[in-house]
C-alpha positions in Angstrom: 97.4 59.2 41.7 100.8 60.1 40.3 102.1 59.1 36.9 104.4 56.4 38.4 101.6 55.0 40.5 99.3 54.9 37.4 101.9 53.1 35.3 102.5 50.6 38.2 98.7 50.0 38.4 98.5 49.5 34.6 101.3 46.9 34.7 99.6 45.1 37.6 96.4 44.9 35.6 98.2 43.6 32.6 100.0 40.9 34.6 96.7 39.9 36.2 94.9 39.8 32.8 97.6 37.6 31.4 97.4 35.3 34.4 93.6 35.1 34.1 93.9 34.4 30.3 96.5 31.6 30.9 94.2 30.0 33.5 91.2 30.2 31.2 93.2 28.5 28.4 94.1 25.7 30.8 90.7 25.3 32.2 88.9 25.2 28.8 91.4 22.7 27.3 89.4 19.7 28.8 86.5 20.6 26.4 88.7 20.0 23.4 90.8 16.9 23.9 93.5 16.2 21.3 92.7 13.6 18.6 94.0 10.1 18.9 97.4 9.3 17.2 96.9 9.2 13.4 93.6 11.0 13.6 92.6 14.7 13.1 89.8 17.0 14.1 86.8 16.9 11.8 86.4 20.1 9.9 82.7 20.9 9.4 81.5 20.7 5.8 79.5 23.9 6.1 77.9 26.4 8.4 75.0 24.1 9.3 77.3 21.2 10.5 79.4 23.7 12.4 76.3 25.0 14.2 75.2 21.5 15.2 78.7 20.8 16.6 78.9 24.1 18.5 75.4 23.5 20.0 76.9 20.6 22.1 79.0 23.2 24.1 78.3 26.8 23.3 80.6 28.0 26.1 83.6 25.8 25.3 86.3 26.3 22.7 85.9 24.9 19.2 87.6 21.6 18.4 91.4 21.9 18.3 91.6 25.2 20.2 92.9 26.1 23.7 94.9 22.9 24.2 96.9 23.5 27.4 99.8 21.3 26.3 100.2 22.6 22.7 103.8 23.6 21.9 104.5 25.6 18.7 106.7 23.8 16.2 109.6 25.0 14.0 107.2 24.8 11.1 104.5 26.8 12.8 106.3 28.8 15.6 103.5 31.3 16.1 100.2 30.4 17.9 97.0 31.5 16.0 94.4 33.5 18.0 90.8 33.5 16.6 88.3 36.3 17.2 84.6 35.9 16.4 82.1 38.4 15.1 79.2 40.3 16.6 76.6 38.1 18.3 78.9 35.1 17.8 81.2 33.2 20.2 84.3 31.1 19.8 82.3 27.9 19.6 79.9 28.8 16.8 82.0 31.2 14.8 85.4 29.5 14.9 84.3 25.9 14.6 85.8 25.7 11.1 89.0 27.6 11.3 90.1 26.1 14.6 90.1 22.4 13.6 91.4 23.3 10.1 94.5 25.1 11.4 95.0 22.6 14.3 95.1 19.8 11.7 97.8 21.7 9.9 99.9 21.7 13.1 99.2 25.2 14.5 98.6 25.9 18.2 95.2 27.5 18.0 93.5 29.7 20.6 90.1 31.3 20.7 88.1 33.4 23.1 84.6 34.8 23.5 84.7 38.5 24.2 82.3 41.3 24.7 79.5 39.0 26.1 77.3 39.6 29.1 77.8 37.2 32.0 76.3 33.8 31.2 75.4 34.9 27.6 76.4 33.0 24.4 76.2 36.2 22.4 79.6 37.8 22.2 81.0 40.9 20.6 78.2 43.2 21.9 80.1 45.3 24.4 82.0 48.5 23.5 84.7 47.2 21.1 87.4 49.4 22.6 86.9 47.9 26.1 86.7 44.3 24.7 89.9 45.0 22.9 91.9 46.4 25.7 90.4 44.5 28.7 89.9 41.1 27.1 91.7 40.6 23.9 95.1 42.1 24.8 95.4 40.1 28.1 94.3 36.9 26.2 97.2 37.4 23.8 99.6 37.9 26.6 98.2 34.7 28.2 98.8 32.8 25.0 102.4 34.1 24.7 103.0 33.1 28.3 101.5 29.7 27.9 103.4 28.8 24.7 106.6 30.7 25.2 106.1 32.2 21.7 107.3 35.7 20.8 104.4 36.6 18.5 100.9 35.4 17.5 99.0 35.5 14.3 95.4 36.8 14.5 92.4 35.8 12.4 89.2 37.7 13.0 85.8 37.3 11.4 83.6 40.4 10.9 83.9 42.5 14.1 86.8 40.3 15.0 88.7 41.9 12.1 88.7 45.3 13.8 88.5 44.6 17.5 92.2 43.3 17.6 93.3 46.3 15.5 92.2 48.7 18.3 94.4 46.9 20.8 97.3 46.9 18.3 97.1 50.6 17.9 96.1 51.7 21.4 97.0 48.8 23.7 100.1 47.1 25.1 100.7 45.4 21.8 104.5 45.6 21.6 107.4 44.0 23.5 109.8 46.3 25.3 112.2 46.2 22.3 109.4 47.4 20.1 108.6 44.1 18.4 104.9 43.8 17.7 103.2 40.9 19.5 101.2 40.3 16.3 103.0 39.1 13.1 100.0 38.6 10.8 96.5 40.1 11.1 93.9 38.5 8.9 90.4 39.8 8.5 87.7 37.4 7.1 84.6 39.2 5.9 86.3 42.4 7.3 84.5 45.6 8.4 87.7 47.6 8.2 85.9 50.9 7.7 82.5 50.0 9.1 79.3 48.9 7.5 78.4 51.6 5.0 74.8 50.2 4.8 75.0 50.3 1.0 76.2 53.9 0.9 73.4 55.1 3.2 75.3 55.2 6.6 75.9 59.0 6.5 72.3 59.8 5.5 70.8 57.4 8.1 72.9 58.9 10.9 71.2 62.2 10.2 67.7 60.6 10.7 66.7 61.0 14.3 64.8 57.7 14.4 67.8 55.7 13.1 70.2 57.6 15.4 67.8 57.0 18.3 67.8 53.2 17.6 71.6 53.1 17.8 71.6 55.1 21.0 69.0 52.7 22.5 71.0 49.7 21.5 74.1 51.1 23.1 72.2 51.9 26.3 70.8 48.4 26.5 74.1 46.6 26.2 75.1 46.6 22.5 77.9 49.1 22.7 79.4 47.6 19.5 76.3 48.2 17.4 76.8 51.9 16.7 80.6 51.5 16.6 80.4 49.1 13.6 78.5 51.5 11.4 80.7 53.5 9.0 81.5 57.0 10.2 81.5 56.1 13.9 84.0 57.7 16.3 85.5 54.2 16.7 86.5 54.0 13.0 87.6 57.6 12.8 90.1 56.9 15.6 91.0 53.4 14.3 91.9 54.4 10.8 93.0 58.1 11.0 96.5 59.0 10.0 96.4 62.0 12.4 98.3 61.4 15.7 96.0 60.3 18.5 96.6 60.3 22.3 97.9 57.1 23.6 98.5 55.5 20.2 101.5 53.3 19.4 101.5 54.2 15.7 99.4 56.4 13.3 97.3 55.1 10.5 95.5 51.8 9.9 98.5 49.4 9.9 101.0 48.6 12.6 104.6 48.8 11.4 106.1 45.3 11.1 102.8 43.5 10.7 101.4 41.9 7.6 97.7 42.2 6.9 95.2 40.2 4.8 91.7 41.4 4.3 89.6 38.6 2.7 86.2 39.5 1.4 83.5 37.9 -0.8 81.6 39.6 -3.7 78.6 37.8 -2.4 78.9 39.6 1.0 75.4 40.4 2.4 76.1 42.3 5.6 79.0 44.6 4.7 77.8 46.6 1.7 79.8 47.5 -0.3 82.3 44.6 0.4 85.2 46.9 -0.6 84.7 48.9 2.6 86.4 45.9 4.3 89.6 46.7 2.4 92.4 48.9 3.7 94.4 51.1 1.4 97.9 50.6 2.8 101.1 49.0 1.4 101.2 46.4 4.3 97.7 45.2 3.4 96.8 42.5 0.9 93.1 43.0 -0.2 91.5 40.2 -2.0 88.2 38.3 -2.5 87.5 34.6 -2.5 86.5 34.9 -6.1 90.0 36.0 -7.0 91.0 32.4 -6.3 87.7 30.7 -7.1 85.1 32.4 -9.3 82.4 29.9 -8.5 82.5 30.4 -4.7 79.3 32.1 -3.5 80.1 32.2 0.3 78.4 35.1 2.1 79.2 36.9 5.4 78.7 33.8 7.5 79.6 31.0 5.1 83.1 32.5 4.5 84.1 31.4 8.0 83.5 27.7 7.0 84.7 27.9 3.4 87.6 25.6 2.1 88.6 28.4 -0.3 89.0 30.8 2.6 90.9 28.2 4.7 93.4 27.7 1.9 93.9 31.5 1.3 94.4 32.0 5.0 96.9 29.2 5.2 98.9 30.4 2.3 99.1 33.9 3.8 100.2 32.5 7.2 102.9 30.3 5.6 103.8 31.6 2.1 107.0 29.6 2.0 105.0 26.3 2.0 102.0 26.8 -0.3 99.3 24.3 -0.3 97.0 23.3 -3.2 94.2 25.9 -3.5 90.7 24.3 -3.5 87.9 25.8 -5.6 84.4 24.8 -4.4 80.9 26.4 -4.9 80.2 27.2 -1.2 76.7 28.5 -0.9 75.5 31.4 1.1 73.8 31.0 4.5 71.4 33.8 4.0 70.0 35.7 1.1 72.2 36.4 -2.0 73.6 39.9 -2.5 75.5 40.0 -5.8 78.2 42.6 -5.5 80.2 41.4 -8.5 81.6 44.2 -10.7 79.5 44.6 -13.8 81.0 43.1 -16.9 82.6 45.6 -19.3 80.5 46.3 -22.3 
């Protein structure tokens, strides 16, 4: 096939993907009816309540998301696209952010990506394929459905890096060069991979550990090895060296603002600072910078009022809202990654 035929085929696939995404948004909107006048969506108090709510429909969108008739307003002109983490889906992972942002007046959209047919466990397929084949077309579908020029993206865990692959290597800009993403926010980010407490390099050299990662990939979890620090995925995602097919070099797309929001009580990404990105376009912060008593961990951060307010302030810095400070508790075990007090 010649170059012209290849480009024509790629354009056709993108148009088809956008059409499918638009249809999916419309079809799923019935699962999340808009609230009655004067009412709002209930935002779950914690991870447990969110899980109970999600269990009612694990294949549908979270409350407030994927409404077919949502029209962006002058106050919030960009739709927000939510991306879940590994083994999650849009229902269970985004059940807090979706209603919170919808109540603020945003058009909110979410998808489940990287899942086997009929499975509720998303984010397990090869991240690169999920990014190009699912996320990119979904964004195009959101833009087509709303008439918006750009979206804001919020991703939890794996969702903080999957969109970044599309931004660097996919069809992520308009013909005039304007990025399709205005703001990219990572919540509990894994920007450089999970360093496994500093042991990732050593463990990769252990045949048993390397064999486990290979078996996981062979049996459907193509994302598992990719999320460990030092993987080829992260080398290509973050390198400043020019790469074939890229739209820009380095970890940040020109013209896009980034927020990487972590917790010092992070219990999956160790050290939590590996979620940060050293780049002028990136704001790196922890929940505890705003609220020292907050003890949210890797899962709880996605249902944390402190995180909600920091995300909202970043999305709309011209209209700051009061910052809450609550002692959100971890879902799992406590891992204290606080910096030691100076002596």
